[in-house]
Biopython code that builds the backbone (N, CA, C, O; Angstrom):
import numpy as np
from Bio.PDB.StructureBuilder import StructureBuilder

atoms = [
    (1, "ALA", "N", (0.740, -1.299, 0.055)),
    (1, "ALA", "CA", (0.140, 0.106, 0.137)),
    (1, "ALA", "C", (0.883, 1.016, -0.049)),
    (1, "ALA", "O", (2.067, 0.886, 0.258)),
    (2, "ASN", "N", (0.348, 2.344, -0.674)),
    (2, "ASN", "CA", (1.060, 3.610, -0.568)),
    (2, "ASN", "C", (0.342, 4.421, 0.009)),
    (2, "ASN", "O", (-0.874, 4.439, -0.180)),
    (3, "LYS", "N", (1.079, 5.406, 0.979)),
    (3, "LYS", "CA", (0.465, 6.371, 1.708)),
    (3, "LYS", "C", (1.244, 7.962, 1.088)),
    (3, "LYS", "O", (2.348, 8.092, 0.560)),
    (4, "GLN", "N", (0.217, 9.003, 1.389)),
    (4, "GLN", "CA", (1.047, 10.277, 1.045)),
    (4, "GLN", "C", (1.040, 11.095, 2.290)),
    (4, "GLN", "O", (-0.059, 11.247, 2.824)),
    (5, "ALA", "N", (2.157, 11.688, 2.881)),
    (5, "ALA", "CA", (2.461, 12.403, 4.098)),
    (5, "ALA", "C", (2.908, 13.526, 3.361)),
    (5, "ALA", "O", (3.806, 13.196, 2.587)),
    (6, "GLU", "N", (2.552, 15.015, 3.297)),
    (6, "GLU", "CA", (2.925, 16.042, 2.972)),
    (6, "GLU", "C", (3.836, 16.027, 1.855)),
    (6, "GLU", "O", (4.917, 16.613, 1.897)),
    (7, "GLY", "N", (3.448, 15.402, 0.900)),
    (7, "GLY", "CA", (4.095, 15.353, -0.435)),
    (7, "GLY", "C", (5.259, 14.277, -0.514)),
    (7, "GLY", "O", (6.000, 14.426, -1.486)),
    (8, "ILE", "N", (5.524, 13.326, 0.248)),
    (8, "ILE", "CA", (6.435, 12.367, 0.466)),
    (8, "ILE", "C", (5.623, 11.016, 0.253)),
    (8, "ILE", "O", (4.849, 10.582, 1.107)),
    (9, "GLU", "N", (5.875, 10.379, -0.991)),
    (9, "GLU", "CA", (5.452, 8.952, -0.835)),
    (9, "GLU", "C", (6.144, 7.662, -0.020)),
    (9, "GLU", "O", (7.165, 7.040, -0.313)),
    (10, "ILE", "N", (5.296, 7.493, 1.022)),
    (10, "ILE", "CA", (5.852, 6.222, 1.878)),
    (10, "ILE", "C", (4.967, 4.678, 1.277)),
    (10, "ILE", "O", (3.777, 4.397, 1.135)),
    (11, "LYS", "N", (6.053, 4.056, 1.079)),
    (11, "LYS", "CA", (5.687, 2.752, 1.001)),
    (11, "LYS", "C", (5.467, 1.539, 2.075)),
    (11, "LYS", "O", (6.456, 1.428, 2.799)),
    (12, "VAL", "N", (4.662, 0.811, 2.302)),
    (12, "VAL", "CA", (4.366, -0.043, 3.294)),
    (12, "VAL", "C", (4.267, -1.276, 2.501)),
    (12, "VAL", "O", (3.641, -1.616, 1.497)),
    (13, "PHE", "N", (5.305, -1.955, 3.495)),
    (13, "PHE", "CA", (5.692, -3.714, 2.937)),
    (13, "PHE", "C", (5.203, -4.581, 4.130)),
    (13, "PHE", "O", (5.743, -4.505, 5.234)),
    (14, "LYS", "N", (4.130, -5.430, 3.856)),
    (14, "LYS", "CA", (3.600, -6.372, 5.121)),
    (14, "LYS", "C", (4.950, -7.372, 4.774)),
    (14, "LYS", "O", (5.286, -7.702, 3.637)),
    (15, "ILE", "N", (5.635, -7.769, 6.042)),
    (15, "ILE", "CA", (6.516, -8.766, 5.984)),
    (15, "ILE", "C", (5.735, -10.183, 6.878)),
    (15, "ILE", "O", (5.210, -10.239, 7.990)),
    (16, "SER", "N", (5.900, -10.962, 6.073)),
    (16, "SER", "CA", (5.457, -12.316, 6.748)),
    (16, "SER", "C", (6.200, -12.568, 8.039)),
    (16, "SER", "O", (7.379, -12.231, 8.143)),
    (17, "PRO", "N", (5.540, -13.155, 9.030)),
    (17, "PRO", "CA", (6.313, -13.496, 10.425)),
    (17, "PRO", "C", (7.539, -14.696, 9.887)),
    (17, "PRO", "O", (7.406, -15.385, 8.875)),
    (18, "PRO", "N", (8.625, -14.736, 10.743)),
    (18, "PRO", "CA", (9.465, -15.725, 10.349)),
    (18, "PRO", "C", (9.029, -17.119, 10.898)),
    (18, "PRO", "O", (8.429, -17.235, 11.967)),
    (19, "VAL", "N", (9.387, -18.217, 10.061)),
    (19, "VAL", "CA", (9.053, -19.548, 10.153)),
    (19, "VAL", "C", (10.129, -20.090, 11.087)),
    (19, "VAL", "O", (11.274, -19.920, 10.668)),
    (20, "PRO", "N", (10.011, -20.698, 12.244)),
    (20, "PRO", "CA", (10.789, -21.080, 13.274)),
    (20, "PRO", "C", (11.145, -22.542, 12.559)),
    (20, "PRO", "O", (10.284, -23.219, 11.998)),
    (21, "GLN", "N", (12.478, -22.908, 12.659)),
    (21, "GLN", "CA", (13.008, -24.050, 11.903)),
    (21, "GLN", "C", (13.185, -25.074, 13.447)),
    (21, "GLN", "O", (13.433, -24.645, 14.573)),
    (22, "GLU", "N", (12.990, -26.333, 13.080)),
    (22, "GLU", "CA", (13.351, -27.372, 13.906)),
    (22, "GLU", "C", (14.247, -28.561, 13.511)),
    (22, "GLU", "O", (14.140, -29.032, 12.378)),
    (23, "LEU", "N", (15.151, -29.080, 14.421)),
    (23, "LEU", "CA", (16.304, -29.988, 13.959)),
    (23, "LEU", "C", (15.467, -31.133, 14.023)),
    (23, "LEU", "O", (14.789, -31.425, 15.008)),
    (24, "HIS", "N", (15.526, -31.854, 12.844)),
    (24, "HIS", "CA", (15.494, -33.172, 12.281)),
    (24, "HIS", "C", (16.516, -34.011, 11.709)),
    (24, "HIS", "O", (17.329, -33.399, 11.016)),
    (25, "PHE", "N", (16.687, -35.262, 11.821)),
    (25, "PHE", "CA", (17.630, -35.959, 11.049)),
    (25, "PHE", "C", (17.437, -37.018, 9.650)),
    (25, "PHE", "O", (16.553, -37.862, 9.508)),
    (26, "LEU", "N", (18.286, -36.763, 8.918)),
    (26, "LEU", "CA", (17.923, -37.628, 7.532)),
    (26, "LEU", "C", (18.641, -38.831, 8.052)),
    (26, "LEU", "O", (19.753, -38.664, 8.554)),
    (27, "ALA", "N", (18.075, -40.128, 7.978)),
    (27, "ALA", "CA", (18.446, -41.129, 8.173)),
    (27, "ALA", "C", (19.139, -42.169, 6.820)),
    (27, "ALA", "O", (18.335, -42.796, 6.130)),
    (28, "VAL", "N", (20.457, -42.266, 6.563)),
    (28, "VAL", "CA", (21.011, -43.127, 5.734)),
    (28, "VAL", "C", (21.442, -44.294, 6.047)),
    (28, "VAL", "O", (22.404, -44.431, 6.802)),
    (29, "THR", "N", (20.654, -45.530, 5.396)),
    (29, "THR", "CA", (21.103, -46.889, 5.749)),
    (29, "THR", "C", (22.012, -47.271, 4.796)),
    (29, "THR", "O", (21.804, -47.257, 3.583)),
    (30, "LEU", "N", (23.444, -47.755, 5.576)),
    (30, "LEU", "CA", (24.197, -48.742, 4.330)),
    (30, "LEU", "C", (24.194, -50.065, 4.767)),
    (30, "LEU", "O", (24.377, -50.448, 5.922)),
    (31, "TYR", "N", (23.926, -50.901, 3.545)),
    (31, "TYR", "CA", (23.870, -52.209, 3.333)),
    (31, "TYR", "C", (25.164, -52.674, 2.855)),
    (31, "TYR", "O", (25.925, -53.258, 3.626)),
    (32, "ARG", "N", (25.464, -52.462, 1.657)),
    (32, "ARG", "CA", (26.520, -53.142, 1.103)),
    (32, "ARG", "C", (27.072, -52.518, -0.164)),
    (32, "ARG", "O", (26.280, -51.805, -0.782)),
    (33, "ALA", "N", (28.121, -52.642, -0.587)),
    (33, "ALA", "CA", (28.411, -52.033, -1.912)),
    (33, "ALA", "C", (29.336, -53.355, -2.819)),
    (33, "ALA", "O", (30.291, -54.018, -2.414)),
    (34, "LYS", "N", (28.730, -53.397, -3.959)),
    (34, "LYS", "CA", (29.236, -54.844, -4.586)),
    (34, "LYS", "C", (30.197, -54.417, -5.580)),
    (34, "LYS", "O", (30.422, -53.228, -5.802)),
    (35, "ASP", "N", (30.690, -55.243, -6.097)),
    (35, "ASP", "CA", (31.893, -55.077, -7.368)),
    (35, "ASP", "C", (32.684, -54.181, -7.464)),
    (35, "ASP", "O", (32.930, -53.605, -8.524)),
    (36, "VAL", "N", (33.354, -53.854, -6.055)),
    (36, "VAL", "CA", (34.252, -52.728, -5.926)),
    (36, "VAL", "C", (35.718, -53.243, -6.104)),
    (36, "VAL", "O", (36.103, -54.257, -5.522)),
    (37, "PRO", "N", (36.322, -52.689, -6.725)),
    (37, "PRO", "CA", (37.861, -53.057, -7.485)),
    (37, "PRO", "C", (38.497, -52.879, -6.102)),
    (37, "PRO", "O", (38.003, -52.081, -5.305)),
    (38, "PRO", "N", (39.713, -53.691, -5.762)),
    (38, "PRO", "CA", (40.554, -53.362, -4.674)),
    (38, "PRO", "C", (41.573, -52.109, -5.107)),
    (38, "PRO", "O", (41.962, -51.862, -6.249)),
    (39, "MET", "N", (41.865, -51.460, -4.007)),
    (39, "MET", "CA", (42.427, -50.179, -4.235)),
    (39, "MET", "C", (43.922, -50.322, -3.546)),
    (39, "MET", "O", (44.924, -49.797, -4.032)),
    (40, "ASP", "N", (43.918, -51.139, -2.299)),
    (40, "ASP", "CA", (45.003, -51.271, -1.777)),
    (40, "ASP", "C", (46.015, -52.276, -2.395)),
    (40, "ASP", "O", (45.513, -53.209, -3.022)),
    (41, "LYS", "N", (47.408, -52.216, -2.305)),
    (41, "LYS", "CA", (48.394, -52.994, -3.258)),
    (41, "LYS", "C", (49.389, -53.002, -2.139)),
    (41, "LYS", "O", (49.612, -52.168, -1.261)),
    (42, "ASN", "N", (50.120, -54.579, -2.495)),
    (42, "ASN", "CA", (51.039, -55.068, -1.397)),
    (42, "ASN", "C", (52.511, -54.400, -2.223)),
    (42, "ASN", "O", (52.545, -53.706, -3.239)),
    (43, "VAL", "N", (53.669, -54.904, -1.361)),
    (43, "VAL", "CA", (54.569, -54.251, -1.823)),
    (43, "VAL", "C", (55.217, -54.511, -3.231)),
    (43, "VAL", "O", (56.110, -53.795, -3.684)),
    (44, "ILE", "N", (54.700, -55.577, -3.869)),
    (44, "ILE", "CA", (54.996, -55.658, -5.396)),
    (44, "ILE", "C", (53.995, -55.326, -6.248)),
    (44, "ILE", "O", (53.953, -55.729, -7.410)),
    (45, "GLY", "N", (53.160, -54.597, -5.733)),
    (45, "GLY", "CA", (52.196, -54.009, -6.800)),
    (45, "GLY", "C", (50.631, -54.850, -6.735)),
    (45, "GLY", "O", (49.609, -54.315, -7.166)),
    (46, "ASN", "N", (50.640, -55.917, -6.268)),
    (46, "ASN", "CA", (49.558, -56.810, -6.503)),
    (46, "ASN", "C", (48.182, -56.038, -5.433)),
    (46, "ASN", "O", (48.405, -55.567, -4.318)),
    (47, "PRO", "N", (47.109, -56.063, -5.952)),
    (47, "PRO", "CA", (45.960, -55.752, -5.339)),
    (47, "PRO", "C", (45.660, -56.654, -4.240)),
    (47, "PRO", "O", (45.714, -57.879, -4.343)),
    (48, "THR", "N", (45.239, -55.818, -2.847)),
    (48, "THR", "CA", (45.207, -56.934, -1.771)),
    (48, "THR", "C", (43.829, -56.794, -1.025)),
    (48, "THR", "O", (43.338, -57.665, -0.307)),
    (49, "GLY", "N", (43.255, -55.508, -1.319)),
    (49, "GLY", "CA", (41.878, -55.112, -0.510)),
    (49, "GLY", "C", (41.555, -53.791, -0.582)),
    (49, "GLY", "O", (42.173, -53.076, -1.372)),
    (50, "ILE", "N", (40.685, -53.340, 0.111)),
    (50, "ILE", "CA", (40.242, -52.165, 0.206)),
    (50, "ILE", "C", (39.623, -51.728, 1.663)),
    (50, "ILE", "O", (39.078, -52.529, 2.422)),
    (51, "ASP", "N", (39.806, -50.227, 1.948)),
    (51, "ASP", "CA", (39.198, -49.812, 2.967)),
    (51, "ASP", "C", (38.096, -48.893, 2.450)),
    (51, "ASP", "O", (38.237, -47.817, 1.869)),
    (52, "GLY", "N", (36.977, -49.527, 2.776)),
    (52, "GLY", "CA", (35.869, -48.693, 2.258)),
    (52, "GLY", "C", (35.178, -47.915, 2.935)),
    (52, "GLY", "O", (35.100, -48.366, 4.078)),
    (53, "TYR", "N", (34.510, -46.762, 2.801)),
    (53, "TYR", "CA", (33.628, -45.911, 3.729)),
    (53, "TYR", "C", (32.755, -45.033, 2.749)),
    (53, "TYR", "O", (33.028, -45.081, 1.550)),
    (54, "VAL", "N", (31.825, -44.315, 3.146)),
    (54, "VAL", "CA", (30.961, -43.693, 2.639)),
    (54, "VAL", "C", (30.929, -42.137, 3.149)),
    (54, "VAL", "O", (30.980, -42.093, 4.378)),
    (55, "ILE", "N", (30.861, -40.905, 2.557)),
    (55, "ILE", "CA", (30.988, -39.612, 3.107)),
    (55, "ILE", "C", (29.404, -39.122, 2.310)),
    (55, "ILE", "O", (29.275, -39.116, 1.086)),
    (56, "THR", "N", (28.480, -38.799, 3.119)),
    (56, "THR", "CA", (27.257, -38.027, 2.902)),
    (56, "THR", "C", (26.942, -36.640, 3.172)),
    (56, "THR", "O", (27.626, -36.113, 4.050)),
    (57, "LYS", "N", (26.134, -35.997, 2.659)),
    (57, "LYS", "CA", (26.149, -34.522, 3.193)),
    (57, "LYS", "C", (24.748, -33.985, 2.700)),
    (57, "LYS", "O", (24.208, -34.453, 1.698)),
    (58, "PHE", "N", (24.318, -33.206, 3.287)),
    (58, "PHE", "CA", (22.692, -32.384, 2.847)),
    (58, "PHE", "C", (22.903, -30.955, 2.805)),
    (58, "PHE", "O", (23.087, -30.293, 3.826)),
    (59, "GLY", "N", (22.876, -30.419, 1.514)),
    (59, "GLY", "CA", (22.952, -29.002, 1.797)),
    (59, "GLY", "C", (24.076, -28.270, 1.917)),
    (59, "GLY", "O", (24.926, -28.329, 1.029)),
    (60, "ASP", "N", (24.244, -27.500, 2.992)),
    (60, "ASP", "CA", (25.740, -26.881, 3.270)),
    (60, "ASP", "C", (26.176, -27.583, 4.536)),
    (60, "ASP", "O", (27.218, -27.299, 5.127)),
    (61, "GLY", "N", (25.310, -28.529, 4.925)),
    (61, "GLY", "CA", (25.618, -28.856, 6.586)),
    (61, "GLY", "C", (27.003, -29.670, 6.378)),
    (61, "GLY", "O", (27.498, -29.837, 5.264)),
    (62, "ASP", "N", (27.493, -30.092, 7.420)),
    (62, "ASP", "CA", (28.665, -30.517, 7.662)),
    (62, "ASP", "C", (28.321, -32.080, 7.332)),
    (62, "ASP", "O", (27.295, -32.660, 7.686)),
    (63, "PRO", "N", (29.518, -32.699, 6.495)),
    (63, "PRO", "CA", (29.270, -34.197, 6.319)),
    (63, "PRO", "C", (29.533, -35.148, 7.229)),
    (63, "PRO", "O", (30.238, -34.976, 8.223)),
    (64, "ALA", "N", (28.902, -36.312, 6.876)),
    (64, "ALA", "CA", (28.826, -37.489, 7.905)),
    (64, "ALA", "C", (29.581, -38.622, 7.222)),
    (64, "ALA", "O", (29.475, -38.779, 6.006)),
    (65, "LYS", "N", (30.354, -39.428, 7.988)),
    (65, "LYS", "CA", (31.033, -40.343, 7.304)),
    (65, "LYS", "C", (30.712, -41.877, 7.969)),
    (65, "LYS", "O", (30.523, -42.017, 9.177)),
    (66, "SER", "N", (30.686, -42.777, 7.196)),
    (66, "SER", "CA", (30.305, -44.038, 7.856)),
    (66, "SER", "C", (31.573, -44.494, 8.504)),
    (66, "SER", "O", (32.540, -43.767, 8.275)),
    (67, "PRO", "N", (31.807, -45.661, 9.353)),
    (67, "PRO", "CA", (32.969, -46.248, 9.521)),
    (67, "PRO", "C", (33.607, -47.099, 8.379)),
    (67, "PRO", "O", (32.983, -47.544, 7.416)),
    (68, "VAL", "N", (35.071, -47.276, 8.647)),
    (68, "VAL", "CA", (35.746, -47.690, 7.611)),
    (68, "VAL", "C", (35.696, -49.407, 7.753)),
    (68, "VAL", "O", (36.001, -49.999, 8.788)),
    (69, "VAL", "N", (35.350, -49.913, 6.787)),
    (69, "VAL", "CA", (35.294, -51.219, 6.520)),
    (69, "VAL", "C", (36.676, -51.787, 5.705)),
    (69, "VAL", "O", (36.929, -51.297, 4.604)),
    (70, "SER", "N", (37.645, -52.931, 6.330)),
    (70, "SER", "CA", (38.534, -53.110, 5.324)),
    (70, "SER", "C", (38.137, -54.277, 4.845)),
    (70, "SER", "O", (37.398, -54.871, 5.630)),
    (71, "VAL", "N", (38.336, -54.799, 3.908)),
    (71, "VAL", "CA", (38.088, -56.110, 3.123)),
    (71, "VAL", "C", (39.469, -56.727, 2.344)),
    (71, "VAL", "O", (40.093, -56.153, 1.452)),
    (72, "LYS", "N", (39.683, -57.670, 2.760)),
    (72, "LYS", "CA", (41.202, -58.274, 1.503)),
    (72, "LYS", "C", (40.561, -58.983, 0.709)),
    (72, "LYS", "O", (39.381, -59.327, 0.774)),
    (73, "SER", "N", (41.485, -59.259, -0.209)),
    (73, "SER", "CA", (41.205, -59.819, -1.558)),
    (73, "SER", "C", (41.600, -61.140, -1.212)),
    (73, "SER", "O", (42.639, -61.322, -0.578)),
    (74, "SER", "N", (40.811, -62.152, -1.596)),
    (74, "SER", "CA", (41.183, -63.629, -1.426)),
    (74, "SER", "C", (41.968, -64.332, -2.742)),
    (74, "SER", "O", (42.481, -65.446, -2.846)),
    (75, "SER", "N", (41.844, -63.152, -3.768)),
    (75, "SER", "CA", (42.559, -63.932, -5.026)),
    (75, "SER", "C", (43.672, -62.996, -5.146)),
    (75, "SER", "O", (43.741, -61.835, -4.744)),
    (76, "LYS", "N", (44.735, -63.872, -5.917)),
    (76, "LYS", "CA", (45.988, -63.023, -6.071)),
    (76, "LYS", "C", (46.057, -61.845, -7.225)),
    (76, "LYS", "O", (46.890, -60.944, -7.318)),
    (77, "THR", "N", (44.878, -62.140, -8.110)),
    (77, "THR", "CA", (44.743, -61.151, -9.171)),
    (77, "THR", "C", (43.756, -60.091, -8.389)),
    (77, "THR", "O", (43.521, -59.055, -9.010)),
    (78, "GLY", "N", (43.323, -60.198, -7.455)),
    (78, "GLY", "CA", (42.405, -58.724, -6.873)),
    (78, "GLY", "C", (41.092, -59.132, -6.879)),
    (78, "GLY", "O", (40.442, -59.054, -5.837)),
    (79, "GLY", "N", (40.538, -59.610, -8.027)),
    (79, "GLY", "CA", (38.886, -59.726, -8.246)),
    (79, "GLY", "C", (38.127, -58.529, -7.576)),
    (79, "GLY", "O", (38.772, -57.666, -6.982)),
    (80, "LEU", "N", (36.864, -58.476, -7.660)),
    (80, "LEU", "CA", (35.960, -57.332, -7.349)),
    (80, "LEU", "C", (35.514, -57.804, -5.853)),
    (80, "LEU", "O", (35.349, -59.015, -5.699)),
    (81, "LEU", "N", (35.346, -57.106, -4.955)),
    (81, "LEU", "CA", (35.023, -56.866, -3.759)),
    (81, "LEU", "C", (33.748, -56.439, -3.280)),
    (81, "LEU", "O", (33.195, -55.608, -4.001)),
    (82, "SER", "N", (32.971, -56.890, -1.966)),
    (82, "SER", "CA", (31.818, -56.579, -1.591)),
    (82, "SER", "C", (32.222, -56.100, 0.070)),
    (82, "SER", "O", (32.898, -56.709, 0.899)),
    (83, "ILE", "N", (31.719, -55.150, 0.146)),
    (83, "ILE", "CA", (31.744, -54.402, 1.402)),
    (83, "ILE", "C", (30.445, -54.213, 1.957)),
    (83, "ILE", "O", (29.531, -53.595, 1.410)),
    (84, "GLU", "N", (30.399, -54.864, 3.249)),
    (84, "GLU", "CA", (29.265, -54.828, 4.229)),
    (84, "GLU", "C", (29.272, -53.736, 5.448)),
    (84, "GLU", "O", (30.130, -53.807, 6.328)),
    (85, "TRP", "N", (28.492, -52.952, 5.445)),
    (85, "TRP", "CA", (28.288, -51.915, 6.834)),
    (85, "TRP", "C", (27.207, -52.449, 7.743)),
    (85, "TRP", "O", (27.493, -52.786, 8.892)),
    (86, "LYS", "N", (25.923, -52.542, 7.253)),
    (86, "LYS", "CA", (24.882, -52.691, 7.937)),
    (86, "LYS", "C", (24.706, -51.500, 8.982)),
    (86, "LYS", "O", (24.268, -51.689, 10.117)),
    (87, "VAL", "N", (25.055, -50.374, 8.534)),
    (87, "VAL", "CA", (24.995, -49.011, 9.871)),
    (87, "VAL", "C", (24.005, -47.941, 9.108)),
    (87, "VAL", "O", (23.841, -47.850, 7.891)),
    (88, "ARG", "N", (23.448, -47.232, 10.041)),
    (88, "ARG", "CA", (22.875, -45.992, 9.767)),
    (88, "ARG", "C", (23.590, -44.642, 9.900)),
    (88, "ARG", "O", (24.417, -44.636, 10.812)),
    (89, "ILE", "N", (23.489, -43.652, 9.306)),
    (89, "ILE", "CA", (24.223, -42.616, 9.368)),
    (89, "ILE", "C", (23.144, -41.757, 9.545)),
    (89, "ILE", "O", (22.144, -41.943, 8.852)),
    (90, "PHE", "N", (23.185, -40.475, 10.686)),
    (90, "PHE", "CA", (22.209, -39.665, 10.871)),
    (90, "PHE", "C", (22.856, -38.276, 10.427)),
    (90, "PHE", "O", (24.000, -37.984, 10.774)),
    (91, "ILE", "N", (21.996, -37.355, 9.569)),
    (91, "ILE", "CA", (22.403, -36.367, 8.923)),
    (91, "ILE", "C", (21.446, -35.268, 9.675)),
    (91, "ILE", "O", (20.228, -35.422, 9.583)),
    (92, "PRO", "N", (22.024, -34.057, 10.488)),
    (92, "PRO", "CA", (21.246, -32.990, 10.861)),
    (92, "PRO", "C", (20.567, -32.292, 9.603)),
    (92, "PRO", "O", (21.137, -32.109, 8.528)),
    (93, "VAL", "N", (19.178, -31.908, 9.924)),
    (93, "VAL", "CA", (18.569, -31.015, 8.976)),
    (93, "VAL", "C", (17.628, -30.315, 9.598)),
    (93, "VAL", "O", (16.825, -30.860, 10.355)),
    (94, "MET", "N", (17.622, -28.790, 9.301)),
    (94, "MET", "CA", (16.897, -27.988, 9.932)),
    (94, "MET", "C", (15.698, -27.701, 8.954)),
    (94, "MET", "O", (15.932, -27.144, 7.881)),
    (95, "VAL", "N", (14.385, -28.079, 9.309)),
    (95, "VAL", "CA", (13.208, -28.035, 8.803)),
    (95, "VAL", "C", (12.241, -26.747, 9.129)),
    (95, "VAL", "O", (12.139, -26.434, 10.316)),
    (96, "PRO", "N", (11.683, -26.150, 8.362)),
    (96, "PRO", "CA", (11.761, -26.254, 6.626)),
    (96, "PRO", "C", (13.280, -25.775, 6.340)),
    (96, "PRO", "O", (14.000, -25.087, 7.063)),
    (97, "THR", "N", (13.538, -26.303, 5.155)),
    (97, "THR", "CA", (14.794, -26.062, 4.613)),
    (97, "THR", "C", (14.769, -25.551, 3.190)),
    (97, "THR", "O", (13.729, -25.663, 2.541)),
    (98, "MET", "N", (15.764, -25.040, 2.705)),
    (98, "MET", "CA", (15.819, -24.050, 1.544)),
    (98, "MET", "C", (16.379, -25.175, 0.476)),
    (98, "MET", "O", (16.144, -25.032, -0.724)),
    (99, "THR", "N", (16.980, -26.077, 0.872)),
    (99, "THR", "CA", (17.721, -27.080, 0.068)),
    (99, "THR", "C", (17.141, -28.318, -0.191)),
    (99, "THR", "O", (16.438, -28.787, 0.704)),
    (100, "ASN", "N", (17.315, -29.098, -1.465)),
    (100, "ASN", "CA", (17.039, -30.483, -1.552)),
    (100, "ASN", "C", (18.424, -31.179, -2.253)),
    (100, "ASN", "O", (18.295, -32.070, -3.093)),
    (101, "ARG", "N", (19.647, -30.728, -1.865)),
    (101, "ARG", "CA", (20.871, -31.250, -2.461)),
    (101, "ARG", "C", (21.264, -32.390, -1.346)),
    (101, "ARG", "O", (21.451, -32.117, -0.160)),
    (102, "ILE", "N", (21.357, -33.653, -1.880)),
    (102, "ILE", "CA", (21.951, -34.512, -1.042)),
    (102, "ILE", "C", (23.125, -35.192, -1.997)),
    (102, "ILE", "O", (23.077, -35.637, -3.144)),
    (103, "GLU", "N", (24.309, -35.071, -0.933)),
    (103, "GLU", "CA", (25.715, -35.654, -1.847)),
    (103, "GLU", "C", (25.936, -36.791, -1.176)),
    (103, "GLU", "O", (26.864, -37.531, -1.503)),
]
sb = StructureBuilder()
sb.init_structure("model")
sb.init_model(0)
sb.init_chain("A")
sb.init_seg("    ")
for serial, (resi, resn, name, xyz) in enumerate(atoms, 1):
    if name == "N":
        sb.init_residue(resn, " ", resi, " ")
    sb.init_atom(name, np.array(xyz, "f"), 0.0, 1.0, " ", f" {name:<3s}", serial, name[0])
structure = sb.get_structure()
């Protein structure tokens, strides 16, 4: 709305009240990763295993990291590996949020 006061135009803006945010948690359950190539190598360069972990992040929040799971290769050629976690990671999220980006 516009108002006139002694030749000066005054603009009045209505501002909506602030929306309170609440802390919630986004739960990410990790079960397993299949067909992962071994990344660790022994002294002569043969693949020996992998130290697997997952890092996830919501919006601009701090990243959350899973526990590290070490898997050794049973083959001298290294073959593909499977990593099992069976864990849940909780990521803090303020709701309502202005982001939808999950990494």
